[in-house]
MIRO-647371 format. One record per residue (C-alpha): residue number from 1; residue in three letters; x, y, z. Coordinates in Angstrom, 2 decimals. Each point is the difference from the previous one (the first is absolute). Example, Ala and Ser with C-alpha at 12.3 -4.5 7.8 and 13.67 -1.06 7.14 Angstrom:
<pts>
+-----+---------+---------+---------+---------+
! num ! residuo !      xx !      yy !      zz !
+-----+---------+---------+---------+---------+
!   1 !     ALA !   12.30 !   -4.50 !    7.80 !
!   2 !     SER !    1.37 !    3.44 !   -0.66 !
+-----+---------+---------+---------+---------+
</pts>
This chain:
<pts>
+-----+---------+---------+---------+---------+
! num ! residuo !      xx !      yy !      zz !
+-----+---------+---------+---------+---------+
!   1 !     MET !   69.22 !   92.58 !   96.46 !
!   2 !     TYR !   -2.53 !    0.75 !    2.71 !
!   3 !     LEU !    0.21 !    0.14 !    3.78 !
!   4 !     LEU !   -2.80 !   -0.54 !    2.51 !
!   5 !     THR !    0.17 !    2.42 !    2.94 !
!   6 !     ILE !   -1.94 !   -0.78 !    3.18 !
!   7 !     ARG !   -0.35 !    2.69 !    2.70 !
!   8 !     GLU !   -1.22 !   -1.10 !    3.41 !
!   9 !     GLY !    0.31 !    2.65 !    2.67 !
!  10 !     LEU !    3.63 !    1.11 !    0.09 !
!  11 !     VAL !    1.24 !   -3.10 !   -1.85 !
!  12 !     THR !    0.47 !   -0.04 !   -3.77 !
!  13 !     ARG !    0.72 !   -3.29 !   -1.79 !
!  14 !     HIS !    1.09 !   -0.38 !   -3.60 !
!  15 !     VAL !   -0.82 !   -3.28 !   -1.77 !
!  16 !     GLY !    1.17 !   -0.98 !   -3.46 !
!  17 !     PRO !    1.15 !    0.70 !   -2.62 !
!  18 !     TYR !   -2.76 !   -1.21 !   -2.29 !
!  19 !     PRO !    0.10 !   -0.06 !   -3.82 !
!  20 !     SER !   -3.45 !    1.63 !   -0.34 !
!  21 !     PRO !   -2.64 !    1.76 !    2.13 !
!  22 !     LYS !   -2.24 !   -3.07 !   -0.44 !
!  23 !     HIS !    2.59 !   -2.22 !    1.68 !
!  24 !     ALA !    0.26 !    2.47 !    2.89 !
!  25 !     SER !   -3.78 !    0.16 !    0.43 !
!  26 !     ASP !   -0.24 !   -3.80 !   -0.17 !
!  27 !     ASP !    2.46 !   -0.23 !    2.91 !
!  28 !     LEU !   -1.74 !    2.77 !    1.96 !
!  29 !     GLU !   -2.50 !   -2.28 !    1.74 !
!  30 !     ARG !    2.79 !   -2.28 !    1.26 !
!  31 !     VAL !    2.00 !    2.95 !    1.32 !
!  32 !     LEU !   -3.00 !    1.66 !    1.70 !
!  33 !     GLU !   -0.79 !   -3.18 !    1.96 !
!  34 !     ASN !    2.85 !    0.97 !    2.35 !
!  35 !     CYS !   -1.16 !    3.62 !    0.41 !
!  36 !     SER !   -2.67 !    1.74 !    2.04 !
!  37 !     ASP !   -3.21 !    1.38 !   -1.51 !
!  38 !     HIS !    1.52 !    3.51 !    0.08 !
!  39 !     ALA !    2.87 !   -0.82 !   -2.36 !
!  40 !     ARG !    0.25 !    2.09 !   -3.17 !
!  41 !     TRP !    1.63 !   -1.15 !   -3.19 !
!  42 !     GLN !    1.29 !    1.36 !   -3.31 !
!  43 !     ILE !    1.58 !   -1.47 !   -3.10 !
!  44 !     HIS !    2.96 !    2.04 !   -1.27 !
!  45 !     ALA !    1.69 !   -0.19 !   -3.38 !
!  46 !     LEU !    3.79 !   -0.13 !    0.32 !
!  47 !     GLU !    1.95 !    2.11 !   -2.49 !
!  48 !     SER !    3.64 !   -0.37 !   -0.82 !
!  49 !     PRO !    1.92 !    3.27 !    0.41 !
!  50 !     ALA !    1.42 !   -0.36 !   -3.52 !
!  51 !     SER !   -3.51 !    0.12 !   -1.48 !
!  52 !     LEU !   -0.67 !    3.45 !    1.46 !
!  53 !     THR !    1.00 !    3.06 !   -1.94 !
!  54 !     LEU !    2.24 !    2.64 !    1.52 !
!  55 !     PHE !   -3.01 !    2.32 !    0.30 !
!  56 !     GLU !   -2.02 !   -2.63 !    1.92 !
!  57 !     ARG !    2.91 !   -0.72 !    2.34 !
!  58 !     SER !    0.55 !    3.68 !    0.79 !
!  59 !     GLY !   -3.73 !    0.48 !    0.68 !
!  60 !     ALA !   -0.06 !   -2.99 !    2.36 !
!  61 !     ARG !    3.06 !    1.36 !    1.81 !
!  62 !     LYS !   -1.64 !    3.43 !    0.42 !
!  63 !     ARG !   -3.17 !   -1.57 !    1.42 !
!  64 !     ALA !    2.07 !   -2.05 !    2.47 !
!  65 !     PHE !    1.86 !    3.09 !    1.21 !
!  66 !     SER !   -3.18 !    2.06 !    0.34 !
!  67 !     ALA !   -1.62 !   -2.82 !    2.01 !
!  68 !     LEU !    2.99 !   -0.09 !    2.34 !
!  69 !     ALA !   -0.11 !    3.77 !    0.43 !
!  70 !     SER !   -3.66 !    0.13 !    0.94 !
+-----+---------+---------+---------+---------+
</pts>
């Protein structure tokens, strides 16, 4: 599954989920009609926590803690 993230100033909107990145990009034009010219967008792949290995989960947790500490 994929999620479309729109950032506009201090506001972040999440649209989706979509079954493929193509579906998200097809819907992008419709979503951007309601945004200013300065809006930024990204398409994110959603991962289920069960699909991650223990090593990947521990690495993600360490990065989150180091980001909070800095």
